[in-house]
C-alpha positions in Angstrom: 128.6 69.8 42.3 128.8 73.6 42.5 126.3 75.6 40.4 127.2 79.0 39.3 126.0 81.8 37.0 128.4 82.6 34.1 131.8 83.0 35.8 133.7 86.2 35.5 136.7 86.0 33.1 139.2 85.7 36.0 137.5 82.6 37.4 139.0 80.3 34.8 142.4 81.9 34.8 145.1 81.5 37.4 143.9 83.0 40.7 145.6 86.2 41.8 147.7 86.1 44.9 145.7 87.2 48.0 146.7 90.5 49.5 148.7 90.4 52.7 145.8 91.4 54.9 143.3 89.0 53.2 140.8 87.1 55.2 141.9 83.5 55.6 139.4 80.7 54.9 139.8 77.0 55.4 138.0 74.7 53.0 137.4 71.1 54.2 136.0 68.6 51.7 137.0 65.1 50.8 136.2 65.7 47.1 139.1 67.3 45.3 137.0 68.9 42.5 134.9 70.7 45.1 138.0 71.9 47.0 139.5 73.2 43.8 136.3 74.9 42.7 135.7 76.6 46.0 139.3 77.6 46.3 139.3 79.2 42.9 136.1 81.0 43.5 137.1 82.4 46.9 140.6 83.4 45.8 139.1 85.3 42.9 137.3 87.4 45.5 140.5 88.2 47.4 140.3 85.6 50.1 143.4 83.7 51.2 142.3 80.0 51.0 143.8 76.8 52.3 142.1 73.5 51.4 142.4 70.2 53.1 140.8 66.8 52.4 139.6 65.6 55.8 138.4 66.6 59.2 141.7 65.4 60.8 143.7 67.6 58.5 141.4 70.5 59.3 141.9 70.1 63.0 145.7 69.9 62.5 145.6 73.2 60.6 143.4 75.2 63.0 145.1 77.4 65.5 143.7 80.5 67.3 143.4 83.4 64.9 144.8 81.5 61.9 141.5 81.3 60.0 138.5 83.6 60.1 136.1 81.1 58.6 135.9 77.4 57.8 133.8 75.9 54.9 133.3 72.3 56.0 131.6 69.3 54.3 129.3 67.3 56.6 130.0 63.7 55.4 133.6 62.8 55.2 135.6 59.7 55.9 137.0 59.6 59.5 136.0 62.6 61.5 132.6 63.9 60.5 132.0 67.5 59.7 129.8 68.0 62.8 132.5 66.6 65.0 135.0 68.9 63.3 132.9 71.9 64.2 132.8 71.2 67.9 136.6 70.4 68.1 137.4 73.4 65.9 135.7 75.8 68.3 137.6 74.3 71.1 140.8 75.2 69.3 139.6 78.7 68.1 136.3 80.0 69.7 136.3 82.9 67.2 136.2 80.7 64.1 133.1 81.1 61.9 131.8 77.9 60.4 129.6 77.3 57.3 128.6 73.7 56.6 128.1 72.1 53.2 126.0 69.0 52.7 124.7 67.0 49.8 121.9 65.6 52.1 118.9 67.6 53.3 118.9 66.1 56.8 117.2 68.2 59.5 118.7 66.2 62.3 122.3 66.7 60.9 121.7 70.4 60.3 120.4 70.8 63.9 123.5 69.0 65.2 125.7 71.3 63.2 124.1 74.4 64.6 124.3 73.1 68.1 128.0 72.4 67.6 128.5 76.0 66.5 128.0 76.3 62.8 126.5 79.7 61.7 125.0 78.4 58.4 124.2 75.2 56.6 124.2 75.1 52.8 123.0 72.3 50.5 125.0 71.0 47.6 124.9 71.9 44.8 125.2 75.5 46.0 125.0 78.5 43.8 128.2 80.5 44.2 126.3 83.7 44.7 124.5 82.1 47.6 127.8 80.8 48.9 129.5 84.2 48.7 126.6 85.8 50.6 126.8 83.1 53.3 130.5 83.7 53.7 130.1 87.4 53.9 127.3 87.1 56.5 129.3 84.6 58.6 132.3 86.9 58.6 130.2 89.9 59.5 128.6 88.0 62.3 132.1 86.9 63.5 133.3 90.5 63.5 130.3 91.6 65.6 130.7 88.8 68.0 134.5 89.5 68.4 133.7 93.2 69.0 131.1 92.3 71.5 133.5 90.0 73.4 136.2 92.7 73.3 133.7 95.2 74.7 132.6 92.8 77.4 136.2 92.0 78.3 137.0 95.7 78.5 133.9 96.3 80.7 134.9 93.4 83.0 138.4 94.8 83.3 137.1 98.2 84.0 134.7 96.8 86.6 137.4 94.7 88.2 139.7 97.8 88.4 137.0 100.0 89.8 136.2 97.3 92.3 139.8 96.9 93.3 140.1 100.7 93.6 137.0 100.8 95.8 138.5 98.0 97.9 141.8 100.0 98.2 139.8 103.1 99.2 137.8 101.2 101.7 140.9 99.7 103.2 142.5 103.1 103.4 139.4 104.5 105.1 139.3 101.6 107.4 143.0 102.0 108.3 142.6 105.7 109.0 139.4 105.2 111.0 141.1 102.5 113.1 144.1 104.7 113.7 141.9 107.5 114.9 140.0 105.2 117.2 143.2 103.6 118.5 144.6 107.1 119.1 141.5 107.8 121.3 142.1 104.5 123.1 145.6 105.6 123.9 144.4 109.0 125.0 141.9 107.4 127.3 144.5 104.9 128.7 147.0 107.8 129.2 144.6 109.2 131.8 145.2 106.3 134.1 148.4 104.4 134.6 146.4 101.3 135.5 144.7 101.2 132.2 147.8 101.5 130.0 148.0 98.6 127.6 144.7 97.1 128.8 143.0 97.2 125.4 146.0 95.5 123.7 146.0 92.7 126.4 142.3 92.2 125.9 142.7 92.0 122.1 145.6 89.5 122.4 143.7 87.2 124.8 140.5 87.5 122.9 142.1 86.4 119.7 143.8 83.5 121.5 140.4 82.4 122.8 139.0 82.7 119.2 141.8 80.4 118.0 141.0 77.9 120.7 137.4 77.9 119.6 138.5 77.1 116.1 137.0 80.3 114.6 138.1 81.3 111.0 140.8 83.8 110.4 138.5 86.6 109.4 136.4 86.3 112.5 139.5 86.0 114.7 140.9 89.2 113.2 137.6 91.0 113.8 137.7 89.8 117.5 141.2 91.1 117.8 140.3 94.5 116.4 137.2 94.7 118.6 139.4 94.0 121.6 141.6 97.0 120.7 138.6 99.2 120.3 136.1 97.9 122.8 136.6 100.5 125.5 137.1 103.5 123.2 133.9 105.0 124.6 135.6 105.4 128.0 137.0 108.6 126.5 133.6 110.1 127.3 133.4 109.0 130.9 134.1 111.6 133.5 137.6 111.2 135.2 136.1 111.6 138.6 134.0 108.5 137.9 136.7 106.7 136.0 139.2 107.0 138.9 136.8 106.7 141.8 138.4 104.2 144.3 135.2 103.2 146.0 131.8 101.8 144.9 130.0 103.7 142.2 126.5 105.2 142.8 123.7 104.1 140.6 123.9 107.3 138.6 127.7 106.9 138.2 127.3 103.3 137.1 124.7 104.3 134.6 127.2 106.9 133.3 129.9 104.2 133.0 127.5 101.9 131.1 127.0 104.6 128.6 130.5 104.1 127.3 129.3 101.3 125.0 127.0 103.7 123.2 129.7 106.4 123.1 132.1 103.9 121.6 129.7 102.8 118.9 129.1 106.5 118.0 132.9 107.1 117.7 133.3 103.9 115.6 130.3 104.7 113.3 132.6 105.5 110.3 133.6 101.8 110.4 130.1 100.7 109.4 131.6 98.6 106.7 133.2 96.5 109.6 129.8 95.6 110.9 131.0 92.4 112.6 133.6 94.2 114.6 131.1 96.9 115.7 128.7 94.2 116.8 131.4 92.6 118.9 132.2 96.0 120.5 128.5 96.6 121.2 128.1 93.1 122.8 131.2 93.1 125.0 129.2 93.9 128.2 126.3 91.5 127.5 126.1 88.6 130.0 125.4 85.0 129.1 122.3 85.0 131.4 120.9 88.1 129.8 121.6 90.5 132.7 124.3 92.5 131.0 124.0 95.8 129.0 123.1 97.7 126.8 120.6 95.3 125.2 120.2 92.5 127.7 120.9 89.8 125.2 121.4 86.2 126.4 123.1 83.0 125.2 123.6 82.7 121.5 121.8 86.0 120.9 125.1 87.6 121.9 127.6 87.6 119.1 130.5 85.1 119.5 132.9 88.1 119.6 130.9 89.7 122.3 131.0 86.6 124.4 134.8 86.3 123.9 135.4 89.9 124.8 133.3 89.6 127.9 135.6 86.7 129.1 138.9 88.5 128.0 137.7 91.8 129.6 136.8 90.1 132.9 140.1 88.3 133.0 142.0 91.5 132.3 140.0 93.4 135.0 140.9 91.0 137.8 144.5 90.3 136.8 145.4 94.0 136.4 146.3 96.4 139.2 143.8 99.1 139.9 143.7 101.9 142.3 141.1 99.9 144.3 142.5 96.4 143.9 145.6 94.2 143.7 145.8 91.8 140.7 145.1 88.1 140.9 147.5 85.5 139.7 146.4 83.9 136.3 145.4 80.5 137.7 143.5 82.1 140.6 141.8 84.4 138.1 140.7 81.5 136.0 139.4 79.6 139.0 137.5 82.7 140.2 135.9 83.2 136.8 134.6 79.6 136.8 132.0 80.8 139.3 130.8 83.2 136.6 130.2 80.5 134.0 126.5 80.5 133.0 125.9 84.0 134.4 128.6 86.3 132.9 130.4 83.8 130.8 129.6 81.3 128.0 130.8 77.9 129.2 132.5 77.1 125.9 134.2 80.5 125.8 135.4 80.0 129.4 136.9 76.6 128.5 138.8 78.2 125.7 139.9 81.0 128.1 141.2 78.4 130.5 143.2 76.7 127.7 144.6 79.9 126.4 145.8 80.9 129.9 147.3 77.5 130.5 149.3 77.9 127.3 150.6 81.2 128.5 148.8 83.2 125.9 147.4 85.7 128.5 149.4 88.8 129.4 148.8 90.6 132.7 149.4 94.1 133.9 152.4 92.9 136.0 154.2 91.5 133.0 
């Protein structure tokens, strides 16, 4: 039963047609008299109303954006009103729902609110109260939709800004790497015996990384570190770099400084911290007697241990002013004697496999 103050004259007459932009409301009640009364009342207030007799019919009628609000009875044959609310929100998350019930049951009211209803009215309901509840529910829906739109716009802006930062970072990375590789080429151009050495180290190092089962990102970082590992040699005096005989202690200390020089040159690539660490570790020895930090074992980054092996192989298989190159198999056999001192045993095993598969290039090739 619907209670009402004296109805306006239009309430008992034929309801006017709703304007084209009228808010659409779905009325769900198994009692025809209530559907008719609610429909007449809401249409008189310029709402576009559709009324159905069951929960199943309501769910069949709901589609995204079709209705702004649903007035739904709680107790109906078949699908209950509470179940309708949950399923209706799955069909249209923006739908506002006001429940109508003839029973003052706190548990049912709580279940309705949990399912997504925004109000719960007891029959008989005064039409003024109903109208206020409808207006408040529609206002709340509008605020929530606006909030979601704002949040969506913010997410899209953040995503675009993040993507742009990523593009800018990649561009910076690309330019920095190009500059560093240009310095490598300039350094290698000083000595015919060094030409292509960094590329060969990079290729072998990445092959070792693959044999070790490292992930693609780490393997790429190893390859890049191989290209850049000796960039600091650009700061080594040519008289020392090309000296055919044994270096003096001071000259050797000067050569060792190329790691620090290289890291200074590569400092703009700080967002590539893993690659820089690999470069910084490429002269560390597995037994802790390397430089510049004297790290040992697993304290040396995996990239540093790989580069140490690839660099050692490159050094003895490439022609120098002071040596003839070793053949690949002989080089691998020779390096076995450095396992545990210079080389990580697992990295050496991966190096041996990579060479056996023909993945190692030499200067003579």
